[in-house]
C-alpha positions in Angstrom: -59.2 -36.8 23.3 -61.5 -36.5 20.3 -59.9 -34.9 17.2 -60.3 -31.2 17.0 -61.1 -30.8 20.7 -59.1 -28.4 22.7 -57.1 -30.1 25.6 -58.6 -29.6 29.1 -56.3 -27.5 31.4 -56.6 -27.0 35.1 -55.1 -23.8 36.5 -53.9 -24.9 40.0 -53.1 -22.3 42.6 -51.9 -23.3 46.1 -53.0 -20.6 48.6 -51.5 -19.9 51.9 -52.5 -16.7 53.7 -52.2 -14.4 50.7 -55.9 -13.4 50.0 -55.1 -10.0 48.5 -52.5 -11.3 46.1 -54.7 -14.2 45.2 -57.7 -11.9 44.2 -55.4 -10.0 41.9 -54.2 -13.3 40.3 -57.8 -14.6 39.9 -58.8 -11.4 38.3 -56.0 -11.7 35.7 -57.2 -15.2 34.8 -60.5 -13.6 33.6 -58.6 -12.3 30.6 -57.0 -15.5 29.6 -57.6 -16.3 25.9 -57.6 -20.1 26.3 -61.2 -21.2 27.3 -61.2 -24.9 28.0 -59.9 -24.6 31.5 -60.9 -24.9 35.1 -59.4 -22.8 37.9 -58.6 -24.8 41.1 -57.5 -23.3 44.3 -56.1 -25.4 47.1 -56.4 -23.4 50.3 -54.3 -24.5 53.2 -54.1 -21.1 55.0 -56.0 -19.6 57.9 -57.0 -16.1 56.5 -60.1 -15.2 54.6 -59.1 -16.7 51.3 -62.1 -19.1 51.2 -64.6 -16.5 52.0 -63.4 -14.2 49.2 -63.4 -17.1 46.7 -67.0 -18.1 47.6 -68.1 -14.5 47.5 -66.3 -13.1 44.5 -65.1 -16.0 42.4 -67.8 -18.5 42.2 -66.4 -19.9 39.0 -63.3 -21.1 40.9 -63.2 -24.7 42.3 -62.2 -24.4 46.0 -60.4 -27.3 47.8 -59.9 -27.2 51.5 -58.4 -30.2 53.2 -56.5 -28.6 56.2 -54.1 -25.8 57.0 -50.3 -25.6 56.9 -50.1 -28.6 54.6 -46.9 -27.4 52.9 -46.3 -26.6 49.3 -45.9 -30.2 48.0 -48.8 -31.8 49.9 -51.1 -29.0 49.0 -50.2 -29.3 45.2 -50.5 -33.0 45.3 -54.1 -32.7 46.5 -54.8 -30.5 43.5 -53.0 -32.9 41.2 -55.1 -35.9 42.3 -58.2 -33.8 41.8 -57.2 -32.9 38.2 -56.0 -36.5 37.4 -59.3 -37.9 38.5 -61.2 -35.5 36.2 -59.0 -36.6 33.3 -57.4 -33.2 32.7 -54.8 -33.1 30.0 -52.5 -30.5 31.4 -52.1 -28.6 34.7 -51.0 -25.0 34.7 -49.3 -24.6 38.2 -49.4 -21.0 39.3 -48.5 -19.1 42.5 -51.0 -16.9 44.1 -48.8 -13.8 44.0 -48.7 -13.7 40.3 -50.7 -12.3 37.3 -50.9 -14.1 33.9 -51.0 -12.5 30.5 -53.9 -13.4 28.1 -51.7 -15.5 25.9 -49.5 -17.2 28.7 -51.4 -20.5 28.7 -51.9 -20.9 25.0 -48.2 -20.1 24.3 -47.0 -22.8 26.7 -49.6 -25.2 25.3 -48.4 -24.7 21.8 -44.9 -25.7 22.9 -46.1 -28.7 24.9 -48.1 -30.1 22.0 -45.2 -29.8 19.6 -43.4 -32.6 21.3 -45.1 -35.3 23.5 -41.7 -35.9 25.3 -42.0 -32.6 27.0 -43.0 -33.1 30.6 -43.1 -29.5 31.7 -42.8 -26.1 30.2 -42.0 -23.0 32.3 -42.8 -19.4 31.7 -40.6 -16.3 32.2 -41.2 -14.6 35.6 -41.3 -10.8 35.2 -40.9 -8.8 38.3 -44.3 -7.3 39.1 -42.9 -4.2 40.9 -40.7 -3.4 37.9 -41.6 -5.1 34.6 -38.3 -4.1 33.0 -36.7 -6.8 35.1 -37.2 -10.6 35.3 -37.8 -12.1 38.7 -36.3 -15.2 37.2 -36.3 -17.5 34.1 -35.2 -21.0 34.8 -32.9 -22.9 36.9 -29.5 -24.5 36.8 -28.2 -27.3 39.2 -24.7 -26.0 40.0 -24.1 -27.8 43.3 -23.7 -24.3 44.8 -24.3 -23.2 48.4 -28.0 -23.2 47.6 -27.6 -26.3 45.1 -29.2 -24.3 42.3 -29.1 -20.9 40.7 -31.8 -19.0 38.9 -31.0 -17.6 35.5 -32.3 -14.0 35.0 -32.6 -13.3 38.6 -33.5 -9.7 38.9 -31.8 -9.0 35.5 -33.0 -6.5 32.9 -35.6 -8.1 30.6 -33.9 -7.9 27.2 -36.4 -8.8 24.4 -34.2 -11.5 22.8 -37.1 -13.8 21.5 -35.1 -16.8 22.3 -36.7 -20.1 21.2 -37.8 -22.8 23.7 -34.8 -24.6 25.2 -34.1 -27.5 27.5 -33.1 -26.6 30.9 -32.3 -28.3 34.3 -35.6 -27.2 35.8 -38.3 -24.5 35.4 -39.8 -22.2 38.1 -43.1 -23.7 39.2 -44.6 -20.2 39.8 -46.0 -20.5 36.3 -45.5 -23.8 34.4 -47.5 -26.3 32.3 -47.3 -29.9 33.3 -48.4 -32.9 31.2 -50.8 -35.1 33.3 -49.7 -38.3 31.5 -46.2 -37.8 33.0 -47.6 -37.0 36.4 -49.5 -40.4 36.3 -46.3 -42.1 35.1 -43.6 -40.8 37.4 -45.7 -39.6 40.4 -46.5 -36.3 42.1 -44.2 -34.0 44.1 -42.0 -35.6 46.7 -43.9 -34.5 49.9 -40.7 -35.2 51.9 -39.3 -31.9 50.5 -42.3 -29.9 52.0 -41.2 -26.9 50.1 -38.2 -25.7 48.0 -36.4 -27.8 45.4 -39.5 -30.0 44.8 -39.6 -28.7 41.3 -36.0 -29.5 40.7 -36.4 -33.0 41.9 -39.5 -33.6 39.8 -37.8 -32.4 36.6 -34.9 -34.7 37.3 -37.3 -37.5 37.9 -39.0 -36.8 34.6 -35.6 -36.6 32.7 -34.7 -40.0 34.1 -37.7 -41.4 32.2 -36.6 -39.7 29.0 -38.8 -36.6 29.2 -37.9 -33.0 28.6 -38.0 -29.9 30.7 -38.4 -26.8 28.6 -38.1 -23.0 29.2 -40.4 -20.8 27.0 -39.2 -17.2 27.0 -42.3 -16.0 24.9 -44.6 -17.1 27.6 -44.6 -14.9 30.7 -46.2 -14.1 34.0 -45.9 -11.3 36.5 -44.5 -12.5 39.8 -44.5 -10.5 43.0 -42.1 -13.1 44.6 -41.7 -14.5 48.1 -45.1 -13.6 49.3 -45.4 -16.6 51.5 -42.0 -15.9 53.1 -42.3 -12.2 53.2 -42.0 -10.7 56.6 -44.2 -7.6 55.8 -47.8 -7.9 57.2 -47.5 -11.6 58.2 -47.9 -13.3 61.6 -46.4 -16.5 60.4 -44.1 -17.3 57.5 -42.3 -20.3 56.1 -38.8 -20.8 57.3 -37.4 -20.8 53.8 -33.8 -20.7 55.0 -34.3 -24.0 56.8 -35.5 -25.8 53.6 -32.8 -24.2 51.6 -30.3 -25.9 53.9 -32.2 -29.2 54.2 -33.5 -30.1 50.8 -30.3 -29.9 48.6 -29.0 -32.9 50.6 -32.2 -34.8 50.0 -31.7 -34.2 46.3 -28.0 -35.0 46.4 -28.6 -38.5 47.9 -30.8 -39.4 45.0 -29.2 -37.6 42.0 -25.7 -36.6 43.0 -22.6 -38.3 42.0 -19.7 -38.5 44.5 -17.8 -35.5 43.1 -21.0 -33.4 43.0 -22.0 -34.3 46.6 -18.5 -33.4 47.7 -18.8 -30.1 45.8 -22.1 -29.4 47.5 -20.6 -30.0 51.0 -17.7 -27.7 50.3 -19.9 -25.0 48.9 -22.3 -25.1 51.7 -19.6 -24.8 54.3 -18.0 -21.9 52.3 -21.4 -20.2 52.1 -22.0 -20.4 55.9 -18.5 -19.0 56.6 -18.6 -16.2 54.0 -22.1 -15.1 55.2 -21.0 -14.9 58.8 -17.9 -12.9 57.9 -19.8 -10.7 55.5 -22.3 -9.7 58.2 -19.5 -9.1 60.8 -17.7 -6.9 58.3 -20.9 -4.9 57.7 -21.3 -4.5 61.5 -17.7 -3.3 61.8 -18.2 -0.7 59.0 -21.3 0.5 60.7 -19.6 0.7 64.0 -16.7 2.8 62.7 -19.2 5.2 61.0 -21.1 5.6 64.2 -17.9 6.3 66.1 -16.9 8.9 63.6 -20.2 10.6 63.6 -20.9 10.5 67.4 -17.3 10.7 68.6 -18.1 8.1 71.3 -17.0 4.5 71.8 -19.6 1.8 71.0 -17.2 -1.2 70.7 -19.1 -2.9 73.5 -22.3 -2.7 71.5 -20.4 -4.3 68.5 -19.0 -7.1 70.6 -22.6 -7.8 71.9 -23.7 -8.0 68.2 -21.2 -10.7 67.3 -23.2 -13.6 68.9 -26.4 -12.8 67.0 -24.4 -12.7 63.8 -22.8 -16.0 64.5 -26.1 -17.5 65.3 -27.9 -16.1 62.2 -27.0 -19.3 60.3 -28.6 -21.5 63.0 -31.8 -22.3 61.0 -29.9 -23.0 57.8 -27.4 -25.1 59.6 -30.2 -27.1 61.3 -31.7 -27.6 57.9 -28.3 -28.9 56.6 -28.1 -31.4 59.6 -31.6 -32.6 59.0 -31.1 -33.0 55.2 -28.0 -35.1 55.9 -30.0 -37.3 58.3 -33.0 -37.3 56.1 -35.2 -35.9 59.0 -37.3 -32.9 59.5 -37.7 -30.6 62.5 -41.3 -29.3 62.8 -40.3 -26.5 65.1 -38.2 -24.9 62.2 -40.8 -25.0 59.6 -42.4 -21.6 60.4 -41.2 -18.3 61.8 -43.6 -16.6 64.2 -43.8 -12.8 63.9 -45.8 -11.1 66.7 -45.5 -7.6 65.4 -44.8 -7.4 61.6 -42.5 -4.6 60.5 -43.8 -1.6 58.5 -44.3 -2.2 54.8 -41.3 -1.0 52.6 -41.4 -0.6 48.9 -39.4 -3.1 46.8 -36.3 -1.4 45.3 -34.8 -2.9 42.2 -31.5 -1.0 41.5 -30.3 -0.3 38.0 -26.9 -2.0 38.1 -23.8 -1.7 36.1 -22.1 -4.9 34.9 -19.5 -4.7 37.7 -22.2 -4.2 40.4 -24.2 -7.0 38.8 -21.3 -9.5 39.1 -21.1 -8.7 42.8 -24.9 -9.2 43.2 -24.8 -12.5 41.3 -22.0 -13.7 43.6 -24.0 -12.9 46.7 -27.1 -14.5 45.4 -24.9 -17.6 44.6 -24.1 -17.6 48.3 -27.8 -17.3 49.2 -27.7 -13.7 50.3 
């Protein structure tokens, strides 16, 4: 890159049936302060995303190479496009987000301060309630879900913490150094979706590169748009991949005691979730009996089987992860009649309540 020239950045957005959210995201990019960038949308959905981009966002580069490609494969298509064009950095962004004017320039400043930084992630602020963070960065705990997300639905205290090294950063809004992509490779498409950012970060670390979280850089994140059951006819079966992909990761990066910990925690998580929902059903049954003064025990007994089978998708993911296979019939969930839209509620929690919520999230609930 010639001296004095600003690095070329590609803003890459994988789109999957989220046209409305994507339009809001692209509109927010119009206010970005950094100018030497190209916005690339890799559309692998079946809605009217492409038509909207061609009509309202002619400045966006649109790539269409099929539908239902999966998060990893769709992103890799975009990565190859940017690498071919000799882009310096790729700002990977989810379509259900909005960026602030200084987000990209703040991340770039950190990346340019140390050439060993492979990826720098921004803070995810909850779009529906900006006083909370959707998440900050991730830690590999070998928990029931393999990882935990720091700052998950926590109050956003303005601590002005400096950039710091972490296990992995959330790929909803992160800046990736293209030289590292060329050296260590793209996302592992065997993951399809979920934990691919964890694996890539660990692969980079194995080559001596850093993964850095930048609290001063932020995006607004709606969260779980592609897996949201509201107003969707087909969604990703996220639970399946949360069961499957940790075991793919463990085979490659786990030590014996860590793999054993993962197995124990996954089994504990499945058992606890089943018991938890059975207890909730019992409480609901007792309340109904008290209120209506009639016996509904038979209805409760009939509800036990669905509760026990609620973990079927997750358990199938675990089995496939252990075997290193994938079951195509579990990738999506078909929803003939979507439920009515409900507003997102983020309760103001006390510390005691927060500990309970953190435990449930550690369990994957």
